C-alpha positions as CSV (number, residue, x, y, z in Angstrom):
1,M,141.6,61.3,112.4
2,I,143.5,61.4,115.7
3,R,145.2,64.6,114.9
4,L,141.8,66.2,114.2
5,L,140.2,65.2,117.4
6,A,143.2,66.6,119.4
7,A,143.0,69.7,117.5
8,L,139.4,70.1,118.3
9,C,139.9,69.3,122.0
10,A,142.8,71.6,122.3
11,G,140.7,74.5,120.5
12,A,137.9,73.7,123.0
13,T,140.2,73.7,126.1
14,L,141.7,77.1,124.8
15,L,138.2,78.8,124.5
16,T,137.1,77.6,127.8
17,G,140.1,79.0,129.5
18,C,139.7,82.4,128.1
19,G,136.1,82.7,129.3
20,F,134.2,82.2,126.0
21,S,130.5,82.1,126.9
22,G,128.8,81.3,123.6
23,M,128.4,82.4,120.0
24,Y,127.0,85.9,121.2
25,E,130.7,86.8,122.1
26,I,131.9,86.6,118.5
27,P,131.3,89.8,116.4
28,L,129.2,90.0,113.6
29,P,130.7,90.5,110.2
30,G,129.8,94.0,108.7
31,G,128.9,95.5,112.2
32,A,129.2,99.2,113.2
33,D,132.6,101.0,113.5
34,L,133.1,101.8,117.2
35,G,136.2,104.1,116.5
36,D,139.0,104.5,118.8
37,R,137.2,105.8,121.9
38,P,133.6,104.4,122.1
39,Y,131.4,105.1,125.2
40,R,129.2,102.7,127.0
41,V,125.4,103.6,127.8
42,T,122.8,101.7,129.8
43,A,119.1,101.5,128.6
44,Q,116.2,100.2,130.6
45,F,113.3,98.4,128.9
46,G,110.0,97.0,130.1
47,N,110.1,94.3,127.5
48,V,113.0,93.5,124.9
49,L,111.2,90.6,123.3
50,D,113.7,88.6,121.3
51,L,116.6,91.2,121.3
52,V,120.1,89.3,121.4
53,P,123.4,90.5,122.2
54,Q,125.5,91.9,119.1
55,A,122.4,93.5,117.8
56,A,122.8,96.8,116.1
57,V,122.6,100.1,117.6
58,K,121.3,103.0,115.2
59,V,120.8,106.7,115.1
60,N,118.5,107.8,112.1
61,D,118.8,104.2,110.7
62,V,122.7,104.4,110.6
63,A,124.5,101.8,112.7
64,V,126.8,103.4,115.3
65,G,127.3,100.6,117.9
66,R,126.1,97.2,119.2
67,V,124.4,95.5,122.2
68,E,127.0,94.2,124.5
69,R,124.7,92.3,126.8
70,I,121.4,91.9,128.3
71,E,120.6,91.7,132.0
72,L,117.5,91.5,134.3
73,A,117.4,94.2,136.9
74,Q,117.2,93.6,140.8
75,D,113.1,94.0,140.4
76,N,113.0,90.9,138.1
77,V,110.7,93.0,135.8
78,T,113.2,95.7,133.9
79,A,115.6,94.6,131.1
80,V,118.9,96.3,131.3
81,V,120.7,96.7,127.8
82,H,124.3,97.6,127.8
83,L,125.3,99.5,124.8
84,V,128.4,100.5,123.1
85,V,128.4,103.5,120.8
86,N,130.9,105.2,118.5
87,G,132.5,108.2,120.3
88,D,132.0,110.6,117.3
89,V,128.0,110.1,117.9
90,H,127.0,113.0,119.8
91,L,123.4,112.6,121.5
92,P,121.8,114.8,124.2
93,A,121.9,113.5,127.9
94,N,118.1,113.1,127.8
95,A,118.1,111.0,124.7
96,G,115.5,108.2,124.2
97,A,115.8,104.3,122.9
98,E,113.2,102.4,121.0
99,L,113.3,98.7,120.1
100,R,112.7,98.4,116.5
101,Q,112.6,95.7,113.8
102,S,114.5,96.0,110.6
103,S,111.8,94.3,108.5
104,L,108.5,92.3,108.8
105,L,110.5,89.1,110.1
106,G,113.8,90.9,110.3
107,E,116.2,91.4,113.4
108,K,115.6,93.6,116.4
109,Y,117.9,96.5,117.1
110,I,118.0,99.5,119.3
111,Q,117.2,103.0,117.8
112,L,118.5,106.1,119.8
113,H,117.0,109.5,119.2
114,E,116.7,113.0,120.6
115,P,113.9,113.3,123.5
116,V,110.4,114.0,122.1
117,G,108.6,116.8,123.4
118,A,111.3,118.0,125.4
119,T,114.3,120.3,124.9
120,P,117.8,118.7,124.4
121,V,120.0,119.0,127.5
122,G,123.7,118.4,127.9
123,R,125.5,115.4,126.0
124,L,125.1,111.7,126.4
125,S,128.5,110.4,127.8
126,D,130.2,107.2,129.0
127,G,128.2,105.5,131.9
128,A,125.0,107.1,131.2
129,V,121.6,105.6,131.8
130,I,118.8,105.9,129.5
131,P,115.3,105.5,132.1
132,I,112.6,103.3,131.4
133,Q,110.3,106.5,131.0
134,A,112.3,107.3,127.9
135,T,112.4,103.9,126.2
136,N,109.7,102.2,124.2
137,R,109.1,99.3,121.7
138,N,107.3,98.9,118.4
139,P,104.4,96.4,118.4
140,E,105.1,92.9,117.1
141,I,103.7,91.4,114.0
142,E,101.9,88.9,116.2
143,E,100.2,91.7,118.1
144,V,99.1,93.5,114.8
145,L,97.6,90.4,113.7
146,G,95.9,89.5,117.0
147,A,94.4,93.0,117.0
148,L,93.2,92.6,113.4
149,S,91.7,89.2,114.5
150,L,89.9,90.8,117.2
151,L,88.5,93.6,114.7
152,L,87.4,90.9,112.0
153,N,85.8,88.6,114.6
154,G,84.0,91.0,116.9
155,G,84.4,94.6,115.2
156,I,82.6,93.8,112.1
157,G,79.4,92.8,113.9
158,Q,79.6,95.9,116.2
159,L,80.1,98.1,113.1
160,Q,77.0,96.4,111.6
161,T,75.0,97.4,114.7
162,I,76.2,100.9,114.5
163,V,75.3,101.4,110.8
164,K,71.9,99.8,111.5
165,E,71.2,102.0,114.4
166,V,72.4,105.1,112.5
167,N,69.9,104.0,109.8
168,L,67.1,103.9,112.2
169,A,67.8,107.1,113.7
170,L,68.0,108.8,110.3
171,S,65.0,107.3,108.7
172,G,62.1,109.6,108.8
173,N,64.2,112.6,109.9
174,E,65.6,113.6,106.5
175,P,63.9,117.1,106.7
176,E,65.5,117.8,110.2
177,L,68.7,116.5,109.0
178,R,68.8,118.5,105.9
179,A,67.9,121.7,107.9
180,F,70.7,120.8,110.4
181,L,73.2,120.5,107.6
182,S,72.0,123.7,106.3
183,N,72.5,125.5,109.6
184,V,75.9,123.9,110.0
185,D,77.0,125.3,106.4
186,T,75.5,128.7,107.5
187,V,77.7,128.7,110.7
188,V,80.6,127.4,108.8
189,A,80.3,130.2,106.3
190,D,79.8,132.9,108.8
191,L,82.8,131.6,110.7
192,D,84.8,131.7,107.4
193,S,83.7,135.3,106.8
194,Q,84.7,136.3,110.4
195,K,88.1,134.5,109.9
196,G,90.2,137.8,110.0
197,N,88.3,139.0,113.2
198,I,88.9,135.6,114.9
199,V,92.5,135.9,114.1
200,K,92.6,139.2,115.7
201,A,91.0,138.1,118.7
202,I,93.3,135.2,119.0
203,D,96.1,137.7,118.7
204,S,94.6,140.0,121.2
205,L,94.2,137.3,123.5
206,N,97.9,136.0,123.0
207,R,99.1,139.7,123.8
208,L,96.8,139.7,126.8
209,S,98.3,136.5,128.0
210,G,101.8,137.7,127.5
211,T,100.8,140.8,129.5
212,L,99.4,138.9,132.2
213,V,102.7,136.5,132.3
214,E,104.7,139.6,132.6
215,Q,102.4,140.8,135.5
216,T,102.5,137.3,137.2
217,A,104.5,138.8,140.3
218,N,102.0,141.7,140.6
219,I,98.9,139.4,140.4
220,T,100.3,137.1,143.0
221,A,100.9,140.0,145.2
222,A,97.3,141.3,144.5
223,L,95.8,137.9,145.4
224,D,97.9,137.5,148.6
225,R,96.8,141.0,149.7
226,L,93.3,140.3,148.7
227,A,92.7,137.8,151.3
228,P,93.0,140.3,154.5
229,G,90.5,142.5,152.6
230,L,88.1,139.6,152.1
231,E,88.4,138.5,155.8
232,V,87.6,142.3,156.8
233,I,84.4,142.1,154.3
234,N,83.4,138.7,155.8
235,A,83.5,140.3,159.4
236,Q,81.2,143.2,158.1
237,R,79.0,140.8,156.3
238,D,76.0,141.4,158.7
239,S,76.6,145.3,158.4
240,L,76.8,145.2,154.7
241,V,73.6,143.0,154.6
242,A,71.7,145.5,156.8
243,M,72.9,148.5,154.9
244,L,71.8,146.9,151.6
245,N,68.5,146.1,153.0
246,A,68.1,149.5,154.2
247,L,69.0,150.8,150.7
248,D,66.3,148.5,149.4
249,R,63.8,150.2,151.7
250,L,64.9,153.6,150.8
251,S,64.6,152.7,147.2
252,E,61.0,151.7,147.8
253,V,60.1,154.8,149.8
254,A,61.9,156.9,147.0
255,V,60.0,155.2,144.3
256,D,56.8,155.7,146.0
257,T,57.3,159.2,146.6
258,V,58.4,160.1,143.2
259,S,55.4,158.1,141.8
260,R,52.9,160.1,144.1
261,S,54.5,163.4,143.3
262,K,55.2,162.8,139.8
263,A,52.1,165.0,138.6
264,D,53.1,167.9,140.8
265,L,56.6,167.5,139.9
266,V,55.8,167.7,136.4
267,R,53.4,170.8,136.9
268,D,56.1,172.6,139.1
269,L,58.6,172.2,136.1
270,E,56.0,173.2,133.7
271,L,55.4,176.4,135.5
272,L,59.4,176.9,135.8
273,L,59.7,176.6,132.2
274,P,58.7,180.2,131.3
275,T,61.1,181.7,134.0
276,L,63.9,179.4,132.8
277,R,63.4,180.4,129.4
278,K,63.4,184.3,130.1
279,L,66.6,183.7,132.3
280,A,68.1,181.8,129.0
281,E,66.9,184.9,126.8
282,S,68.7,187.2,129.2
283,G,72.1,185.8,128.4
284,A,74.9,187.6,129.8
285,N,72.8,190.5,130.9
286,L,71.6,188.9,134.2
287,P,75.3,188.0,135.5
288,N,76.6,191.6,134.3
289,S,73.6,193.2,136.1
290,L,74.3,191.2,139.2
291,Q,77.9,192.0,139.3
292,F,77.2,195.8,139.0
293,L,74.6,195.7,141.8
294,V,76.8,193.9,144.1
295,T,79.9,195.7,143.6
296,Y,77.9,199.4,143.3
297,P,79.3,202.0,143.4
298,F,82.8,200.4,142.7
299,T,82.2,198.4,139.7
300,D,84.9,196.5,137.8
301,Y,85.3,199.6,135.6
302,F,86.4,201.5,138.8
303,L,89.5,199.6,139.0
304,N,90.6,200.4,135.4
305,P,92.5,203.6,136.4
306,L,94.0,201.8,139.4
307,K,97.8,201.2,138.8
308,G,99.1,200.5,142.4
309,D,97.8,199.4,145.9
310,F,96.2,202.8,146.5
311,V,93.6,205.2,144.7
312,N,93.0,208.9,145.1
313,V,89.4,209.8,144.8
314,D,88.1,213.5,144.2
315,V,84.5,213.5,145.4
316,K,82.3,216.7,145.0
317,F,78.9,216.8,146.7
318,D,76.6,219.3,145.5
319,L,73.8,220.2,148.2
320,D,71.0,222.8,147.3
321,L,69.1,223.6,150.4
322,S,66.4,225.4,148.6
323,V,65.5,222.4,146.6
324,L,65.6,220.3,149.9
325,L,63.1,223.0,151.6
326,E,60.8,223.1,148.4
327,N,60.6,219.3,148.5
328,M,59.7,219.5,152.2
329,E,57.0,222.3,151.7
330,N,55.4,220.2,148.8
331,A,55.5,216.9,150.8
332,S,51.5,215.7,151.6
333,T,52.7,214.3,155.1
334,P,55.2,215.8,157.6
335,L,58.5,214.3,158.1
336,I,57.8,213.3,161.9
337,P,54.1,212.2,162.4
338,L,52.7,214.2,165.3
339,P,50.6,212.3,167.9
340,T,46.8,212.8,167.6
341,P,44.7,213.9,170.6
342,G,42.6,211.0,172.1
343,A,44.5,208.4,170.3
344,G,45.2,206.6,173.6
345,V,42.8,204.9,175.9
346,P,39.2,206.4,175.7
347,G,38.6,209.0,178.4
348,S,42.1,209.4,179.4
349,A,44.3,212.5,178.7
350,P,46.6,212.4,175.6
351,L,50.1,211.3,176.6
352,I,51.6,214.5,174.8
353,P,49.6,217.7,175.3
354,E,48.4,219.5,172.4
355,L,50.5,222.8,171.9
356,P,50.2,225.4,169.4
357,L,52.6,225.3,166.6
358,P,55.3,228.0,166.5
359,T,55.1,230.3,163.8
360,L,58.2,231.7,162.2
361,P,58.4,235.5,161.7
362,L,58.2,236.4,158.1
363,P,61.0,238.8,156.7
364,S,60.0,242.2,156.0
365,Q,61.9,242.1,152.8
366,A,62.7,239.0,151.1
367,P,66.3,238.8,149.9
368,A,67.3,238.4,146.2
369,A,66.1,235.3,144.5
370,S,69.6,234.8,143.5
371,D,70.8,233.9,147.1
372,P,68.3,231.4,148.5
373,L,70.9,230.4,151.4
374,S,71.0,234.0,152.7
375,A,67.0,234.1,152.7
376,L,66.8,230.8,154.5
377,L,69.5,231.9,157.1
378,G,67.6,235.1,157.6
379,S,64.5,233.6,158.2
380,L,65.8,231.1,160.8
381,L,67.6,233.9,162.7
382,G,64.7,236.4,162.6
383,G,66.5,238.9,160.9
384,G,64.7,241.6,158.8
385,S,65.6,244.6,156.7
């Protein structure tokens, strides 16, 4: 008996001298294999509930480490959990941690996982810290039962009130509700029939969004340069308003003028219709004739034999003086009108005195009819036979 007490005292003294702080220092049997080169990670939690040291650390429900110790941060609010993980386990640097429970009444453990809603970055290494924003915990069974109790105590009564109010709202409105459901069915059927067009519209919107994203720099530059233009427009605001008011008055005057002259304008157009119809019937004759009239006598056809920058023209003028004299003799009025006596002021002498017209001597013998030019010259020179 004395030997047993001595052995117990010696064992207690040995454990105390080695720094033994409790049963949490003793590894649990069947724990995770940490390997040759484990690394340590610190996770921050808002509440760790009844998590204890030596609890398991898992990845995809596979034990890969254990909890070394749990401390309280300097803010006296955050719990700091020190984890040791097998060195062969690779996790991203922005990994998350959750406090879970193995069963309904089972032990607590830490579950490490990849980031949710974010792209994995880097690799989790020794000395890494998982911030409190990346940690969470599952609800406790007490919390679930408390929420269920709240639902059963107060929620059932509220649900009854809701059902009662719905019955009151629907009572007597069955035709309207039936019509509403029919309209909803029609709308859903129309949407289903337009499913292909809706998908195309969404795809087009997606392409447009992609184009806008590619043109983000240009859009930004345009918006930046739009500000000075808006400032100029704002500075010219009074002038623009005055111009718009003037345009409004001008439009009123124009409308009033057109309204008053509508009948005359219609009549003018009706009168112009026959002329336009004849012009349309003339076709290409009118422009051709105008072209010939403007360029006479050198028309477009005149330039056909022209091969260089000059042209030789041989012109022959045929003048028959006998025909000219015959036309002068047959004319009903003289070529030069002579002044009439007394055509001036009454009682005054005429401006040009009246003189007898000279008479040309007639030839004694007319020349041959075949030579009218000799006959004319002989008459003018007073020659005779």
